[in-house]
Each structure stands twice: as C-alpha cells, then as structure tokens.
C-alpha positions as CSV (number, residue, x, y, z in Angstrom):
1,M,-35.6,4.2,35.8
2,P,-37.9,6.7,37.6
3,V,-39.2,9.9,36.2
4,Y,-39.9,13.1,38.2
5,Q,-42.3,15.9,38.2
6,N,-41.2,19.5,38.6
7,K,-43.2,20.9,41.5
8,N,-43.0,24.5,40.1
9,N,-44.2,24.1,36.5
10,K,-45.7,20.6,36.7
11,T,-43.6,19.3,33.8
12,W,-41.9,15.9,33.9
13,K,-38.2,14.9,33.5
14,Y,-36.3,11.7,33.3
15,R,-32.9,11.0,35.0
16,T,-31.0,7.9,33.9
17,Y,-27.6,6.3,33.6
18,A,-25.9,5.1,30.5
19,T,-22.4,4.1,29.3
20,D,-20.9,6.5,26.8
21,I,-18.8,5.5,23.8
22,Y,-15.6,5.8,25.8
23,G,-16.8,3.3,28.5
24,N,-17.7,5.9,31.1
25,R,-20.8,5.5,33.2
26,K,-22.6,8.8,33.3
27,Q,-25.9,10.3,34.5
28,F,-28.2,11.9,31.9
29,E,-31.2,14.1,32.5
30,K,-33.8,15.8,30.3
31,G,-37.0,17.6,31.3
32,G,-39.8,19.8,29.9
33,F,-42.3,16.9,29.2
34,K,-45.9,17.6,29.7
35,T,-46.9,14.2,30.9
36,K,-45.3,11.3,32.7
37,K,-45.9,9.1,29.7
38,E,-44.0,11.4,27.4
39,A,-41.0,11.4,29.9
40,L,-41.0,7.6,30.1
41,L,-41.2,7.3,26.3
42,A,-38.3,9.8,25.8
43,E,-36.2,7.9,28.4
44,R,-36.8,4.6,26.6
45,E,-35.8,6.2,23.3
46,F,-32.6,7.6,24.8
47,L,-31.6,4.3,26.4
48,S,-32.3,2.6,23.1
49,E,-30.1,5.0,21.1
50,N,-27.3,5.1,23.7
51,K,-27.2,1.5,24.9
52,I,-23.9,-0.2,25.3
53,G,-22.5,-1.3,21.9
54,E,-24.5,1.3,20.0
55,C,-22.2,3.5,17.8
56,N,-23.1,7.2,18.3
57,L,-19.8,8.6,17.0
58,T,-19.5,11.1,14.3
59,F,-17.1,10.1,11.5
60,K,-14.6,12.7,12.7
61,E,-14.7,11.3,16.3
62,L,-14.2,7.8,14.9
63,W,-11.2,9.0,12.9
64,Q,-9.6,10.6,16.0
65,L,-9.9,7.2,17.8
66,Y,-8.7,5.3,14.7
67,E,-5.8,7.6,14.1
68,K,-4.4,6.9,17.6
69,H,-4.9,3.2,16.9
70,I,-3.0,3.1,13.6
71,S,-0.2,5.3,14.9
72,L,0.8,2.4,17.1
73,K,0.2,-0.3,14.5
74,M,1.4,1.0,11.1
75,K,4.9,1.7,9.7
76,A,5.7,5.4,9.7
77,Q,5.3,5.7,5.9
78,S,2.0,3.8,5.8
79,Y,0.7,5.9,8.6
80,R,1.5,9.2,6.8
81,K,-0.1,8.0,3.6
82,T,-3.3,6.9,5.5
83,V,-3.5,10.3,7.3
84,S,-3.1,12.1,4.0
85,K,-5.9,10.1,2.4
86,F,-8.3,10.8,5.2
87,N,-7.5,14.5,5.6
88,N,-7.6,15.2,1.8
89,H,-10.4,13.0,0.5
90,I,-12.5,11.2,3.2
91,L,-12.9,13.5,6.2
92,P,-14.0,16.6,4.3
93,Y,-17.1,14.7,3.1
94,F,-17.9,12.3,6.0
95,Q,-16.7,14.1,9.1
96,D,-20.0,15.5,10.4
97,Y,-22.1,12.4,9.7
98,K,-23.0,10.0,12.5
99,V,-21.3,6.9,11.4
100,K,-24.4,4.8,11.8
101,N,-26.3,7.2,9.5
102,I,-24.0,6.8,6.5
103,N,-26.2,4.9,4.0
104,A,-25.8,3.7,0.4
105,T,-26.9,7.0,-1.0
106,V,-24.4,9.0,1.1
107,Y,-21.5,6.6,0.2
108,T,-22.3,6.4,-3.5
109,K,-22.4,10.2,-3.7
110,W,-18.9,10.4,-2.2
111,Q,-17.7,7.9,-4.7
112,H,-19.0,10.1,-7.5
113,I,-17.2,13.1,-6.1
114,I,-13.9,11.1,-5.9
115,E,-14.4,9.9,-9.5
116,E,-14.8,13.4,-10.7
117,K,-11.3,14.2,-9.4
118,G,-9.8,12.1,-12.1
119,F,-7.7,9.8,-10.0
120,K,-6.6,6.4,-11.3
121,Y,-8.7,3.4,-10.4
122,K,-6.0,2.0,-8.1
123,Y,-6.0,5.2,-6.0
124,N,-9.8,5.3,-5.8
125,S,-9.7,1.7,-4.7
126,S,-7.3,2.5,-2.0
127,L,-9.6,5.2,-0.7
128,H,-12.5,2.8,-0.6
129,G,-10.3,0.3,1.2
130,S,-9.5,2.9,3.8
131,V,-13.2,3.6,4.5
132,V,-13.9,-0.2,4.7
133,T,-11.1,-0.6,7.2
134,I,-12.1,2.3,9.5
135,L,-15.8,1.0,9.5
136,N,-14.6,-2.5,10.3
137,Y,-12.7,-0.9,13.2
138,A,-16.0,0.8,14.4
139,I,-17.8,-2.6,14.1
140,K,-15.1,-4.3,16.2
141,F,-14.7,-1.7,18.9
142,Y,-17.6,0.7,18.9
143,G,-20.8,-1.2,18.1
144,L,-21.4,-0.3,14.5
145,K,-23.9,-2.8,13.1
146,N,-22.8,-3.0,9.5
147,N,-20.2,-1.8,7.0
148,I,-22.0,0.3,4.4
149,A,-18.8,0.7,2.3
150,S,-18.4,-3.1,2.0
151,Q,-22.1,-3.4,1.1
152,V,-22.0,-0.7,-1.6
153,G,-18.7,-2.1,-3.0
154,N,-15.6,-0.7,-4.7
155,F,-15.4,1.9,-7.4
156,T,-16.2,0.7,-10.9
157,R,-13.2,0.4,-13.2
158,K,-14.4,2.6,-16.1
159,D,-12.2,0.8,-18.7
160,D,-10.2,-2.3,-18.1
161,L,-7.2,-1.0,-20.0
162,Q,-3.8,-2.7,-19.5
163,K,-1.5,-1.1,-17.0
164,N,0.9,1.3,-18.6
165,V,4.2,-0.6,-18.2
166,D,7.2,1.2,-19.6
167,F,10.5,-0.6,-20.0
168,W,13.9,-0.8,-21.7
169,T,14.9,-3.6,-24.0
170,F,18.3,-5.1,-23.3
171,E,19.8,-3.1,-26.1
172,E,18.3,0.1,-24.7
173,F,19.7,-0.6,-21.3
174,N,23.2,-1.3,-22.7
175,Q,23.0,2.0,-24.6
176,F,22.3,3.7,-21.3
177,I,24.7,1.9,-19.1
178,N,27.6,2.2,-21.5
179,V,27.7,6.1,-21.2
180,L,27.9,6.1,-17.4
181,P,31.3,6.4,-15.7
182,D,32.5,3.3,-13.8
183,D,31.1,4.4,-10.4
184,I,28.7,3.3,-7.8
185,Y,25.7,4.6,-9.7
186,K,26.5,2.4,-12.7
187,K,26.6,-0.6,-10.4
188,F,23.3,0.5,-8.8
189,F,21.5,0.8,-12.1
190,T,22.9,-2.5,-13.3
191,T,21.7,-4.2,-10.1
192,L,18.2,-2.8,-10.6
193,Y,18.0,-4.0,-14.2
194,H,19.4,-7.5,-13.5
195,T,17.4,-8.3,-10.3
196,G,14.1,-6.4,-10.5
197,L,14.5,-5.1,-7.0
198,R,12.5,-2.1,-5.8
199,Q,14.6,1.0,-5.3
200,G,14.1,0.9,-1.5
201,E,15.1,-2.8,-1.3
202,C,18.3,-2.1,-3.3
203,L,19.3,0.9,-1.2
204,A,18.8,-1.0,2.0
205,L,21.2,-3.7,1.0
206,T,24.3,-4.1,3.2
207,W,27.3,-6.3,2.5
208,K,26.0,-9.0,4.9
209,D,23.0,-9.4,2.6
210,F,25.3,-10.4,-0.3
211,K,26.0,-14.1,0.1
212,N,27.8,-16.1,-2.6
213,N,25.5,-15.7,-5.6
214,Y,22.3,-14.2,-4.2
215,L,21.0,-11.2,-2.3
216,D,19.0,-11.6,0.9
217,I,16.0,-9.2,0.7
218,Y,14.2,-8.6,4.0
219,K,14.2,-4.8,4.4
220,T,13.6,-1.6,2.5
221,I,14.3,2.1,2.9
222,S,11.4,4.5,3.0
223,K,11.2,7.3,0.4
224,E,10.7,10.0,3.0
225,K,13.1,10.9,5.8
226,V,12.1,11.2,9.5
227,N,14.1,13.7,11.5
228,G,16.6,13.9,8.6
229,E,17.2,10.1,8.5
230,Y,15.9,7.4,6.1
231,V,13.8,4.8,7.9
232,I,14.5,1.1,7.5
233,N,11.3,-1.0,7.2
234,T,10.3,-4.5,6.4
235,P,9.4,-5.0,2.8
236,K,6.1,-4.2,1.1
237,T,4.6,-7.7,1.7
238,K,5.6,-11.0,3.3
239,K,6.3,-12.4,-0.2
240,S,8.8,-9.6,-0.7
241,I,11.1,-11.2,1.9
242,R,13.0,-13.4,-0.5
243,K,16.4,-14.5,-1.9
244,V,17.2,-13.2,-5.4
245,K,19.8,-15.2,-7.3
246,L,22.4,-13.3,-9.3
247,D,24.0,-13.8,-12.7
248,N,27.7,-14.4,-12.9
249,N,28.5,-10.9,-14.2
250,L,26.6,-9.2,-11.4
251,V,28.3,-11.4,-8.8
252,K,31.7,-10.5,-10.2
253,M,30.8,-6.8,-10.2
254,L,29.6,-6.8,-6.6
255,N,32.6,-8.8,-5.4
256,E,34.9,-6.2,-7.0
257,E,33.0,-3.4,-5.4
258,K,33.3,-5.1,-2.0
259,E,37.0,-5.4,-2.4
260,K,37.2,-1.6,-3.1
261,A,35.1,-0.9,0.0
262,K,37.4,-3.0,2.2
263,Q,40.2,-0.6,1.5
264,F,38.5,2.0,3.6
265,E,39.3,2.2,7.3
266,G,36.5,0.9,9.5
267,F,34.9,-1.2,6.8
268,N,32.4,-3.8,8.1
269,E,29.6,-5.9,6.8
270,N,26.9,-3.5,7.9
271,W,28.0,-0.8,5.4
272,Y,25.5,-0.2,2.6
273,I,26.5,-1.7,-0.7
274,F,25.3,1.4,-2.5
275,G,26.6,4.3,-0.4
276,C,28.9,2.9,2.4
277,L,27.9,4.6,5.7
278,K,24.7,6.1,4.2
279,P,22.7,4.9,1.3
280,L,22.7,6.8,-2.0
281,S,20.2,9.7,-2.2
282,P,17.1,8.8,-4.3
283,T,17.0,12.4,-5.6
284,T,20.6,12.1,-6.8
285,I,19.8,8.7,-8.4
286,G,16.9,10.2,-10.3
287,R,19.0,13.2,-11.5
288,K,21.8,10.9,-12.6
289,K,19.3,8.6,-14.5
290,D,17.8,11.6,-16.4
291,K,21.2,13.0,-17.2
292,Y,22.6,9.8,-18.8
293,C,19.3,9.0,-20.5
294,A,19.8,12.3,-22.4
295,I,23.4,11.6,-23.2
296,A,22.6,8.0,-24.3
297,K,19.6,9.3,-26.3
298,V,17.3,6.6,-24.9
299,K,13.7,7.2,-23.8
300,K,13.4,8.4,-20.2
301,I,11.9,5.8,-17.8
302,R,11.2,5.9,-14.1
303,I,13.4,4.1,-11.6
304,H,10.5,1.6,-11.0
305,D,10.6,0.8,-14.7
306,F,13.9,-0.9,-14.3
307,R,11.9,-3.5,-12.4
308,H,9.4,-3.7,-15.3
309,S,12.4,-4.0,-17.7
310,H,13.8,-7.0,-15.7
311,A,10.4,-8.7,-15.9
312,S,10.0,-8.0,-19.6
313,L,13.5,-9.2,-20.4
314,L,12.9,-12.6,-18.7
315,L,9.5,-13.0,-20.3
316,S,11.0,-12.4,-23.7
317,Y,13.3,-15.4,-23.2
318,G,10.5,-17.6,-22.0
319,V,11.2,-17.6,-18.2
320,P,8.0,-18.9,-16.5
321,I,5.8,-16.3,-14.9
322,T,5.9,-18.1,-11.6
323,V,9.7,-17.6,-11.4
324,I,9.4,-14.0,-12.3
325,S,6.7,-13.5,-9.7
326,Q,9.0,-15.0,-7.0
327,R,12.0,-12.8,-8.1
328,L,9.9,-9.6,-8.0
329,G,8.4,-10.5,-4.6
330,H,4.8,-10.1,-5.7
331,S,2.2,-11.1,-3.1
332,D,0.7,-13.5,-5.6
333,I,1.0,-14.5,-9.2
334,T,-2.2,-12.8,-10.1
335,M,-0.5,-9.4,-9.6
336,T,2.3,-10.5,-11.9
337,L,-0.1,-11.7,-14.6
338,N,-2.2,-8.5,-14.3
339,T,0.9,-6.4,-14.9
340,Y,2.8,-8.3,-17.5
341,S,0.4,-10.6,-19.3
342,H,0.4,-8.5,-22.4
343,L,4.2,-8.9,-22.6
344,I,4.1,-12.7,-22.6
345,P,5.0,-14.0,-26.0
346,K,2.0,-15.3,-27.9
347,D,3.1,-19.0,-28.4
348,E,-0.3,-20.4,-29.6
349,D,1.5,-22.2,-32.5
350,K,3.5,-24.1,-29.9
351,A,0.3,-25.2,-28.2
352,I,-1.2,-26.4,-31.5
353,D,2.0,-28.3,-32.4
354,I,1.9,-30.1,-29.0
355,L,-1.8,-31.0,-29.6
356,N,-1.1,-32.2,-33.1
357,K,1.7,-34.5,-31.7
358,I,-0.6,-35.8,-29.0
359,N,-3.2,-36.7,-31.6
360,T,-0.8,-38.7,-33.7
361,L,0.2,-40.9,-30.8
362,K,-1.2,-44.4,-30.9
363,F,-2.3,-46.0,-27.7
364,S,-2.5,-49.8,-27.3
C-alpha cells in the first residue's frame, strides 16, 4: 500500500486497509514518521499484527463473544455456573490481557492465586477447564495460535486423598426411615436409597417413567428456578440416560402410591411421582431429612449421600462395580472406581484360594 508525505510538515504517513476481528474491512491511517522508510516499516508491522486470522482480542473482549456463544449452546444451569466462574475467578485476573500475550508465567501465576483461595482440587480443575475451553474457542474462531492453558496443564493435586464419601449402612437407613410418617417424603427417601438416583432425576420422574419393575431415567430437574419454575433438563451425561431396575418392595410401594394418585380428579401419567402437579421442593426435602435424622438419632448426611449409600450397600454384598456404575449412570467406570474403590471389600484371600486351586490342577 502507498505511503504519503504531509506537504506542511514534511512527515510521512501510511494509509491501509485491514479486516478487524469482527470481519469488517476498515481503513487505518497513522502519521508522524520522519522518513518514508519508517512509514513503510510501520505499515508492514501493522499489517503483520492485524492480518486476517490474528487474534488481537483482549480476554474481556473474547469473553463477551464467548458468552453470547454459550448462551445459545448450554443448558440454563450450566450457563449460569460458567458465567459465575468467569466473573468471580477468571475475568478479574485475565480481562485486560491481550489473549495472544498470555504466557506460561501469566497463567501459572493465576493458578497460584486460585490455589491460595483454598478451593477443592475438583473446583480448581473446573476453572482450568473453563480457560482451556474459551482459548480453544479463540483458536477455532479468532485466530489464536496456541492454547497456553493446555500447554501449562491442570492444577496439581496436592494430596491424592480419597474422596470424602459419607453414607448410611442399611441399619442406619432403617433407623431413619422407620421414624418418618407414611407419606410421600418417606417414599421419596426410600426410592433414593434403593436406586442411587440423583435428587434431580428422582424429582423429575412422572408416572409414565415407572414401567413394570424399572424407572426410565432421561431427564432431571435443575436445582435453581427460572422465573419461579423448575427447569427440566436432560441428565448430567449421556450415560445418565438409563433404565434402573427396582426391587420388589419398591415396585409394590410405587404401585400403591400410584393407586392413591389415581383417586384424584384429573390424574394422568404426566403427574410427578413425588409431588403430583409439581415436584417436591428440594428445600422442604432437606428440612424433612434433617428433622428426622435428629429424631432417629442417626448421623446427618446430605441428600447426595443417599446415592453413596446405595453404592456402598451393593458393594458390601459383592455386586460388581460395573453394575453399580451402570445403575448410578456414571460416564465411565473410572469415575465409580475413583469414588468407591476404598469401599470394595478386600477379598485378596479369595484370590489366593483361586490361585491355589489352579495350581493343584493336573493337565494332561
């Protein structure tokens, strides 16, 4: 592109065209150069820095583009969680950096800041994953050359301690359930303990999902309301879409509850099993649980620990970890092993007995 000399003060300027990060073709001009050579050099540097495919976004500008993108792609609850992570822990540090200028030193310093906040490794790892994802977005759409977050790697797990899994034994559960009145909450807690369902999956169940001796799991209710209403979503992962077989007592209990529900005018299969026209309130569920834990004099556990209790119960009776993983709807068996491996009975003596028997066999 040509450069021009200012007739009044004899300085030089360049005038050129380039495509900005939004795809708009614009004219750019800069002057004040003492020589034609300086103007040409400055023009070449400008074109090099602003060539098509070169990412000149600040991190804040990238986030504004990315937020619009994920608002159309993500479930409402996932979107809100992602926005919270960025606003609270990522943007305050990176927002003024040019994305292409974030290097290993910058990223590692951020990781140290996050570690000092005392979050659990799992949450730190989710923050790292969020940065990796937004930078991959910049690579795909805005010309970023490499993903520094991926190159630096995840947070370091300071101590590889076993996950804190709390649960009730079958005796503790019976101690709890036997003090509850015979109402819908008693049936809800029993279903949680005997199936290992997540709370949202259980609350989303309608009578059409109860078929013979199994529950059809393909949806969940979000923990948060939108415009005063709970939101029905697909489950956490693809593996969470599953059929969970029920024991005879649970089948009988649900059939009896269905017969009661049929007595109400307007009953149909789309009514919620636990709540009829509207699902039970998670807040009320939690309050009921705590109340009857105190009455039964059993340790207080979280609602999610009913799920852990189901897994530990099955493990204690030798049910294969693969079956438990399928019932829980884990994305893969590794997740199940990482969570419950310390609860698996130590049956090394059985292994030795088998080896001893094999060694005594005679082969012709």
